[in-house]
C-alpha positions, 0 to 999 in steps of 0.5 A: 107270831109269838117269837116275831114280837122280839122285833118291837123289844128293843136292846135296853142297854145301850139306851143309856148312853143316848142311842136313839134307835137300839137294835131289836132282840131280833137284831142281836140274836140274827148277828149272833147266828151268824157269828157262832156259824162263822167263828165256830166253823174249826170248834169242836162244838154241834153246829146246829145246837150253837145256832139254835140256841144263839136264836132262841136265847133272848126268846122270853125277852117278849114278856120279860123285855130287856133285863140289863146289868145295871137294873135296879143299880143305876141312880136316879140322878141324871148326870150320876146315871151318865158316870155309872154306866161309864164303867162295866158294873163290878158286884160281889160274886154272891150278888151276881148270884142273886141278880143272876137267879132272879132274872133266870126265874122271870125269864123261865116263867116267861119261857114257860108261857112262850112253850106252853101252845108247842107240841111236847117234843118241841118245847122240850128241845127249846127249854132244854137248850134255853136252859143249857145256855143260862146255866152254861152246862155245855161247849155250845152254851159257853162258846155261844154265851162268849159269842154274845158278850162279843156281839154286845160290844159290836153294837157299841161299837156301832155306836162309837161310830155315830158319836165318838164320845159313845163310852166303849169301856163298859163293854170291853171290860165285860169281854175281858172279863168274860172271853175266853175262847181263842177264835173269839179273843182274836176277833177281838183283838181285829175289833180293838185294832179297827177301833184305835183307827 
């Protein structure tokens, strides 16, 4: 029942661009799991582990909601805000680390609350996989993190197909910064060809 609450957590970042019906956290996690399964086929990763990471990576959003990279940075003026979100926010490394650490603490506290009623073996497994993902300490975690970025781009392209004024540039810039896995780079080339049609 707790996991089912993710159906009500809407993806906030895309709503900055006027999307009225953004995907839910479950929509996002489901497509990520499919992508991990299909795109990770020829990789030297533990597929079961990677799919589990994809399915639970945003579990904490049940209590934190969707924390975006733009939180706390958006200008108050609507016109300024619309211009601000047309580009991927570039921040000094120290600021990125601080924001990452703050987000991690909030989400980790939420995760502990969610897991509190589970048997110890499940609690430990989920916490370990979640932490591994958010700290990027395994091949599986790093692969899933890159899939996350590509899935976000796909969601943005769906917004662009509904409204060709939708700015996809921030998602392309984020992908350019974060994606290095060859299979995912190939997928990005395919997506780019599709967008240019």
